[in-house]
N, C-alpha and C positions, 0 to 999 in steps of 0.2 A: 147190308148198310156198309156203306164204305166207310174208310179209315185215310185220314188226312197222311198224306208218304212224310211231310216233314214234322210232323210232332207227334203225329197217332190218334189225334181226338177221333172220335168217331163222327162219320158225316165227312162232307166235304165243304163246309160253310166259315171255314175259320179266317178268310177273308173279307164275308158280309159280315160275319160278328166281330171283326176288327174296325170296320168301318162304321158299325152302330156304336161301337166303345166310343171312337173318335168324336163322333156328334156328341155324346155325352160330354167328352174331354173337353171339348171348343164351346161348350155351353157356359162355363166358367162356374161352374156349381159343384158344389163337395157333394158325396166325397170324389169324384172323377175328376175332376180338373188337376186337384193339386197331385195326383196320382200318373200325370201325363205322361212324364219322359219314363217313369217303368214301367206302363202299361206298353210304350214302343218299344222298349228294350226288351221286354217280355216276349211280345210278338214276333219282332223280327231277330230275336234269338232261335225262337223256336222254328221261325220261317226265314231262314237264313238266304234262299234265292233271292229273297226281294230286300235284302239289307244293303246298304251303302258299303262301300271299300271301308274296313277297317270297323266295321260295326262291331262285330262279335268283341274282339277286345276292348271297343268301349261300353258296350252295353255290359261286361263282365265287370267292369271297375264301375259304371255307377248303380249295380245293383248290389254290390257290395258295399256299398256307400249307403244307400237306401237301407239295406239289411242289418248297418252296422251302426248307424247314427241316426236312421229314422228320416221320416219325412220332411219336416224343416231343415233340417241339414244339408239333404239330396236336394231342396229345392233351392236354398240359397246358392248352392254351385251351379244348377243349371241356369239359375237368374244372371249368375256371373258369367258362363260359358256364354250366353244369349249375348248380354252386354259387350262381350270382346269380340263376337261374332258379326256385330255391326261394321258399318264400314264406317263408319264414324271412329271404330278404334283399331281400325286395320282390319277388320274383316277376318279373323283367325276363326279357323274351323274348331271347333270343340275335339276335345281329345281325352284319351285317359288321364292324363297329367290333369285334367281339370276336375278329376274325382279319385284324387290320392287314396293309398292304404288298403289295397287290394292286393290280395296274392298275385304272383305274374301268372298269365292268362296261359291256359295251357295248349299250347299252339299245336301239338304233333296231335294226330286221330283227326278220323272224319267228323262231320255235323252229326249228333246225336239225331235220332228219329222217333225216338219214344220218352214220354216225360210222364212223369206222375201227376201233374196239375198243368193244363192247357187252358187255351182262352174257351173253349166249351165249358169249362168248370167255371170259369169265371161268371161268365154270362148266366149260368144257372139255365133259367129257361129262355134265354136270350135276350132278357132285358137288362141286365147288368144291374141285379136290385142293390138299391143303396144299403139295406140292410147289411152287414157283414161282408162289402165291397173291401175295406182295407185287409181284413185278414184273409181273403179269398188274394187278392192281390201280394199280398206277403207269399204265402203259399206258393203261388204261382213264381215267383221272383226267385223262392229259395228251390225250386224244381227245375227250373231253368240252369241256377248257378250247380247244382247237385248234380243232374247229367252232364253237362258242359266239363266237370272235374273228372267225373268218371273216364272220359272219352281217351284221355290221353292215358291212363294204366292199362 
């Protein structure tokens, strides 16, 4: 069986799983939709080749806020960032400052390539079952933060 070179998950279906998760996210249903920003941050933190410029520090800040303050606080901040990104309000790209309180991003070191929890774990059987989804998402976020924390040391 092959291994994902970016996150270490068994198989080579991470991108396919991510697309399945996005469909659930955009369905507007719980538990997936409220955790969209967390899912995107975790995925691109673990698959940085597809991340936008400035992505990892942004994902770091967002995931720290989520783990520290919970989904509601993180959701309020993502809504605010989305609002400020509108052309009606200057079109400011969301950034680290929109998710305050995270420790400094560990700039040094290469991107991690192995994680304790990956999208394959969150997907369980490939369907991202609703039962236990938020707990699996929290574990995914913690695994991403932990791996990136260790890379500088």
